[in-house]
C-alpha positions as CSV (number, residue, x, y, z in Angstrom):
1,X,0.0,0.0,0.0
2,X,1.3,3.5,-0.9
3,X,1.7,6.3,1.6
4,X,-1.6,7.8,0.4
5,X,-3.6,4.9,1.8
6,X,-4.6,3.7,-1.6
7,X,-3.6,0.4,-3.1
8,X,-2.7,0.0,-6.7
9,X,-5.2,-2.9,-6.8
10,X,-8.0,-0.6,-5.5
11,X,-8.8,0.4,-9.1
12,X,-11.0,-2.2,-10.8
13,X,-11.5,-2.8,-14.5
14,X,-15.0,-1.3,-14.9
15,X,-15.2,1.1,-17.9
16,X,-17.4,4.1,-18.1
17,X,-18.9,6.0,-21.0
18,X,-20.3,9.5,-21.3
19,X,-24.1,9.6,-21.4
20,X,-26.2,12.7,-22.1
21,X,-28.9,11.7,-19.5
22,X,-26.6,11.1,-16.5
23,X,-23.4,12.6,-15.2
24,X,-20.0,11.0,-15.8
25,X,-18.8,9.3,-12.6
26,X,-16.5,11.4,-10.4
27,X,-12.8,11.0,-11.1
28,X,-10.2,10.8,-8.3
29,X,-6.4,10.9,-8.7
30,X,-3.7,11.1,-6.1
31,X,-0.1,12.2,-6.8
32,X,2.9,12.6,-4.6
33,X,5.3,15.6,-4.3
34,X,7.2,14.3,-7.3
35,X,3.9,14.4,-9.2
36,X,3.9,10.7,-9.7
37,X,0.4,9.2,-9.8
38,X,-0.1,6.9,-6.8
39,X,-3.8,6.3,-7.3
40,X,-6.4,6.8,-10.0
41,X,-10.0,5.4,-10.0
42,X,-11.6,3.7,-12.9
43,X,-13.5,6.8,-14.1
44,X,-10.2,8.8,-14.3
45,X,-8.4,6.0,-16.0
46,X,-11.2,5.6,-18.5
47,X,-11.5,9.3,-19.2
48,X,-7.8,9.9,-19.9
49,X,-7.5,6.5,-21.7
50,X,-4.8,4.9,-19.5
51,X,-4.3,1.4,-18.2
52,X,-3.9,1.0,-14.4
53,X,-0.6,-0.9,-14.8
54,X,0.9,2.0,-16.8
55,X,-0.1,4.6,-14.3
56,X,0.2,3.6,-10.7
57,X,3.6,4.4,-9.3
58,X,4.9,5.0,-12.8
59,X,3.2,7.9,-14.7
60,X,3.8,11.5,-13.9
61,X,0.8,13.9,-13.7
62,X,1.6,15.8,-16.8
63,X,1.5,12.6,-18.9
64,X,-1.7,11.4,-17.1
65,X,-3.8,14.5,-17.8
66,X,-2.0,15.7,-20.9
67,X,0.4,18.7,-21.3
68,X,-2.3,21.2,-22.2
69,X,-4.5,20.6,-19.2
70,X,-1.5,20.4,-17.0
71,X,0.0,23.7,-18.2
72,X,-3.4,25.5,-18.0
73,X,-3.6,24.6,-14.2
74,X,0.1,24.3,-13.3
75,X,0.0,27.3,-10.9
76,X,-3.0,25.7,-9.0
77,X,-1.3,22.3,-8.9
78,X,1.9,23.8,-7.5
79,X,-0.1,25.9,-5.0
80,X,-1.8,22.7,-3.8
81,X,1.5,21.0,-3.3
82,X,2.4,24.0,-1.0
83,X,-0.7,23.4,1.1
84,X,-3.2,25.7,-0.7
85,X,-6.4,24.0,-1.8
86,X,-8.2,25.0,-5.1
87,X,-11.7,24.7,-6.5
88,X,-12.6,25.7,-10.0
89,X,-14.7,24.8,-13.1
90,X,-13.0,23.4,-16.2
91,X,-14.2,22.0,-19.5
92,X,-12.5,18.7,-20.0
93,X,-12.1,16.8,-23.2
94,X,-11.2,13.1,-23.3
95,X,-8.7,11.7,-25.8
96,X,-11.6,9.5,-26.9
97,X,-13.7,12.6,-27.8
98,X,-15.9,12.9,-24.7
99,X,-16.6,16.4,-23.3
100,X,-17.9,17.5,-19.9
101,X,-17.9,20.5,-17.6
102,X,-16.2,19.5,-14.3
103,X,-15.9,21.0,-10.9
104,X,-12.3,20.2,-9.9
105,X,-11.0,20.2,-6.4
106,X,-7.3,20.0,-5.5
107,X,-6.9,19.1,-1.8
108,X,-3.4,18.9,-0.2
109,X,-2.6,15.7,1.8
110,X,-1.1,17.2,4.9
111,X,0.3,15.2,7.8
112,X,1.9,16.9,10.8
113,X,2.1,20.2,8.9
114,X,3.9,18.6,5.9
115,X,2.3,18.1,2.5
116,X,2.8,14.6,1.2
117,X,0.8,14.8,-1.9
118,X,-2.4,16.1,-3.5
119,X,-5.9,14.6,-4.1
120,X,-7.5,15.7,-7.4
121,X,-11.2,15.2,-7.6
122,X,-13.4,16.1,-10.7
123,X,-17.2,15.9,-10.7
124,X,-19.3,16.3,-13.8
125,X,-21.6,19.3,-13.3
126,X,-22.7,19.6,-16.9
127,X,-26.4,19.0,-16.1
128,X,-26.3,21.4,-13.2
129,X,-24.7,24.0,-15.4
130,X,-27.3,23.5,-18.1
131,X,-30.1,23.9,-15.5
132,X,-28.5,27.0,-14.2
133,X,-28.0,28.4,-17.7
134,X,-31.7,27.7,-18.4
135,X,-32.8,29.5,-15.2
136,X,-30.5,32.4,-16.2
137,X,-32.0,32.5,-19.7
138,X,-35.6,32.5,-18.3
139,X,-34.7,35.3,-15.9
140,X,-33.2,37.3,-18.7
141,X,-36.3,36.8,-20.9
142,X,-38.4,38.1,-18.0
143,X,-36.1,41.0,-17.4
144,X,-36.2,41.8,-21.1
145,X,-40.0,41.8,-21.1
146,X,-40.1,44.1,-18.1
147,X,-37.6,46.6,-19.7
148,X,-39.6,46.4,-23.0
149,X,-42.8,47.2,-21.2
150,X,-41.2,50.1,-19.4
151,X,-39.9,51.6,-22.6
152,X,-43.2,51.1,-24.4
153,X,-45.0,52.9,-21.6
154,X,-42.5,55.8,-21.8
155,X,-42.9,55.9,-25.6
156,X,-46.7,56.0,-25.4
157,X,-46.6,58.8,-22.8
158,X,-44.1,60.7,-24.9
159,X,-46.3,60.4,-28.0
160,X,-49.3,61.6,-26.1
161,X,-47.5,64.7,-24.9
162,X,-45.9,65.4,-28.3
163,X,-49.0,64.7,-30.4
164,X,-52.2,65.3,-28.4
165,X,-51.3,68.1,-25.8
166,X,-48.8,69.7,-28.2
167,X,-51.3,69.9,-31.0
168,X,-53.9,71.4,-28.7
169,X,-51.4,74.2,-27.6
170,X,-50.5,74.9,-31.2
171,X,-54.2,75.2,-32.0
172,X,-54.8,77.7,-29.2
173,X,-51.7,79.6,-30.3
174,X,-52.9,79.9,-33.8
175,X,-56.4,81.0,-32.6
176,X,-54.9,83.7,-30.5
177,X,-52.8,84.9,-33.4
178,X,-55.8,85.2,-35.6
179,X,-58.0,87.0,-33.0
180,X,-58.1,90.8,-33.2
181,X,-58.0,92.4,-29.8
182,X,-58.0,95.9,-28.4
183,X,-54.8,97.8,-27.6
184,X,-55.3,97.2,-23.9
185,X,-55.3,93.4,-24.4
186,X,-52.2,93.4,-26.7
187,X,-49.7,92.9,-23.8
188,X,-51.8,90.2,-22.4
189,X,-52.0,88.4,-25.8
190,X,-48.2,88.6,-26.2
191,X,-47.6,87.2,-22.7
192,X,-50.0,84.4,-23.4
193,X,-48.3,83.6,-26.7
194,X,-44.9,83.5,-25.0
195,X,-46.2,81.3,-22.3
196,X,-47.8,78.9,-24.8
197,X,-44.6,78.7,-26.8
198,X,-42.6,78.0,-23.7
199,X,-45.1,75.3,-22.7
200,X,-44.6,73.7,-26.2
201,X,-40.9,73.7,-25.8
202,X,-41.1,72.2,-22.3
203,X,-43.5,69.5,-23.4
204,X,-41.2,68.6,-26.3
205,X,-38.2,68.4,-23.9
206,X,-40.2,66.3,-21.5
207,X,-41.3,63.9,-24.3
208,X,-37.7,63.6,-25.5
209,X,-36.6,62.9,-21.9
210,X,-39.2,60.2,-21.6
211,X,-38.2,58.6,-24.9
212,X,-35.1,59.7,-26.8
213,X,-36.5,59.6,-30.3
214,X,-33.3,61.1,-31.7
215,X,-31.3,58.0,-30.6
216,X,-32.1,56.2,-33.9
217,X,-31.6,59.3,-36.0
218,X,-28.6,61.0,-34.4
219,X,-26.9,58.2,-32.6
220,X,-25.9,57.3,-29.0
221,X,-23.1,59.9,-28.5
222,X,-25.1,62.9,-29.8
223,X,-28.2,61.8,-27.8
224,X,-26.1,61.6,-24.6
225,X,-24.6,65.0,-25.4
226,X,-28.1,66.4,-25.8
227,X,-29.1,64.9,-22.4
228,X,-26.1,66.3,-20.7
229,X,-26.8,69.7,-22.2
230,X,-30.2,69.7,-20.5
231,X,-28.7,68.9,-17.2
232,X,-26.1,71.6,-17.6
233,X,-28.8,74.1,-18.5
234,X,-31.4,73.1,-15.9
235,X,-29.2,72.4,-12.9
236,X,-26.0,74.3,-13.7
237,X,-24.1,71.0,-13.5
238,X,-20.5,70.9,-14.7
239,X,-20.5,67.7,-16.7
240,X,-17.5,66.5,-18.8
241,X,-18.1,63.7,-21.3
242,X,-15.6,61.5,-23.1
243,X,-16.5,58.8,-25.7
244,X,-13.5,58.5,-28.0
245,X,-14.6,55.4,-30.0
246,X,-17.3,56.1,-32.5
247,X,-17.7,52.4,-33.2
248,X,-20.1,52.2,-30.3
249,X,-22.7,53.6,-32.8
250,X,-22.7,50.0,-34.3
251,X,-24.7,48.9,-31.3
252,X,-28.3,47.9,-31.9
253,X,-31.0,50.4,-30.9
254,X,-32.0,48.6,-27.7
255,X,-28.4,48.3,-26.7
256,X,-27.8,52.1,-27.2
257,X,-31.1,52.8,-25.3
258,X,-29.9,50.8,-22.3
259,X,-26.6,52.8,-22.2
260,X,-28.5,56.0,-22.5
261,X,-30.9,55.0,-19.7
262,X,-28.1,54.0,-17.3
263,X,-26.5,57.5,-17.7
264,X,-29.9,59.2,-17.5
265,X,-31.0,57.3,-14.4
266,X,-27.7,57.9,-12.6
267,X,-27.9,61.6,-13.3
268,X,-31.4,61.6,-12.0
269,X,-30.2,60.0,-8.8
270,X,-27.6,62.8,-8.4
271,X,-30.2,65.6,-9.0
272,X,-32.7,63.9,-6.6
273,X,-30.0,64.1,-3.9
274,X,-29.2,67.7,-4.8
275,X,-25.7,66.8,-5.9
276,X,-24.7,69.3,-8.6
277,X,-20.9,69.0,-8.2
278,X,-18.7,68.3,-11.2
279,X,-19.3,65.0,-13.0
280,X,-17.0,63.1,-15.3
281,X,-18.5,60.5,-17.6
282,X,-16.4,58.2,-19.8
283,X,-17.5,55.5,-22.3
284,X,-15.0,53.0,-23.5
285,X,-15.9,50.5,-26.2
286,X,-14.2,47.6,-27.9
287,X,-15.3,44.4,-29.5
288,X,-18.9,44.5,-28.1
289,X,-17.7,45.3,-24.6
290,X,-18.6,48.7,-23.2
291,X,-17.2,50.2,-20.0
292,X,-18.9,53.2,-18.3
293,X,-17.4,55.2,-15.6
294,X,-19.0,58.1,-13.8
295,X,-17.0,60.2,-11.3
296,X,-18.8,62.7,-9.0
297,X,-16.4,65.2,-7.4
298,X,-16.9,66.0,-3.7
299,X,-20.0,63.9,-3.3
300,X,-22.5,64.4,-0.5
301,X,-24.7,61.6,0.8
302,X,-25.1,58.2,-1.0
303,X,-27.0,56.7,-3.9
304,X,-30.6,55.7,-3.3
305,X,-30.1,52.0,-3.9
306,X,-33.7,51.2,-3.1
307,X,-35.0,53.6,-5.7
308,X,-36.6,52.6,-9.0
309,X,-33.8,54.4,-11.0
310,X,-31.1,52.3,-9.2
311,X,-33.0,49.1,-9.7
312,X,-33.4,49.9,-13.4
313,X,-29.6,50.5,-13.7
314,X,-28.9,47.2,-12.1
315,X,-31.4,45.4,-14.2
316,X,-30.0,46.7,-17.5
317,X,-26.5,45.9,-16.6
318,X,-27.4,42.3,-15.5
319,X,-29.4,41.8,-18.6
320,X,-26.3,42.4,-20.7
321,X,-24.2,39.9,-18.6
322,X,-22.4,42.8,-17.0
323,X,-21.4,43.9,-13.5
324,X,-20.9,47.2,-11.8
325,X,-19.2,48.6,-8.7
326,X,-19.8,51.9,-6.8
327,X,-17.4,53.2,-4.2
328,X,-16.4,56.4,-2.5
329,X,-13.0,57.9,-2.0
330,X,-12.1,61.0,0.0
331,X,-12.9,63.3,-2.9
332,X,-15.0,61.3,-5.3
333,X,-17.8,58.8,-5.8
334,X,-17.0,56.4,-8.6
335,X,-19.5,54.3,-10.5
336,X,-18.0,51.7,-12.9
337,X,-20.0,49.4,-15.1
338,X,-19.2,46.8,-17.7
339,X,-21.7,45.6,-20.3
340,X,-21.2,42.5,-22.5
341,X,-23.4,42.7,-25.5
342,X,-24.4,39.6,-27.5
343,X,-21.7,38.4,-29.9
344,X,-19.0,38.1,-27.1
345,X,-18.3,34.5,-26.0
346,X,-17.8,34.3,-22.3
347,X,-14.6,32.4,-21.4
348,X,-14.7,30.0,-18.4
349,X,-11.6,28.3,-17.0
């Protein structure tokens, strides 16, 4: 019997095959500090296409699992030999052509403070991963439906303001222009005309704020510039905007709309908290990946994380497989978000 407590005869002759309806049996391997395999169960021998008599006490780990898999995880293997356990997911491919997603654990064999070897355990989690991916897909479909309903409601309200109310005010304005009035009423008429014109402008701005119709005509960057111009005018905010890569205009309309909404909602949070300090906004884009950073100088208070605007920000980022982080330094509040748009393949170890 070897020092690991396993016998070379422990591994039988049963052979396993991959099957789509059930997971592949767990693989277990043990190697010593010289990385010589002292034990391998049938599932591991079958997967890596080795015979027991060629492996036990003879074969080194790099030859057992193959050079590619060994090199990809060499740092984890060496760390385990120094007493540091590891747990990670890995896509495995058998020399015979089988494929599976495995949860791999590397556990040091420590006795009296001294590492004698490492246990390597691999469990097939493909079905669990598929179930998790399906749940995530269903959640994203629901999230997309909620976002679509919100945008539709905003669009309908914007059209009502722009078409119905706006037309009514224009009609009243034309009627007043055509009506002859005495000299005493001329000043009143002029004041009313000016008020109506101002109301028309404000309604147009409000409808544009509800739904940025210029997004498809002008593009993402001009639409953001227009939005920031309103905040500069209405609140006196000092906002600096940097978006050096025009290729982000290649994004689909819904993708641009989500980027626009995230910035709009975050600025709304700032104004709700009466934070009119200087703001720096940066957009970086490359290969369907977009990074957004918003820096607020000399912030007061904190973001309303229970608000609808903050929930909308989180939902849009999560829908595009992204993540965000918000933190405060002595002089700034920094919001960083990363959105991964369809077309980018997520890479898992």
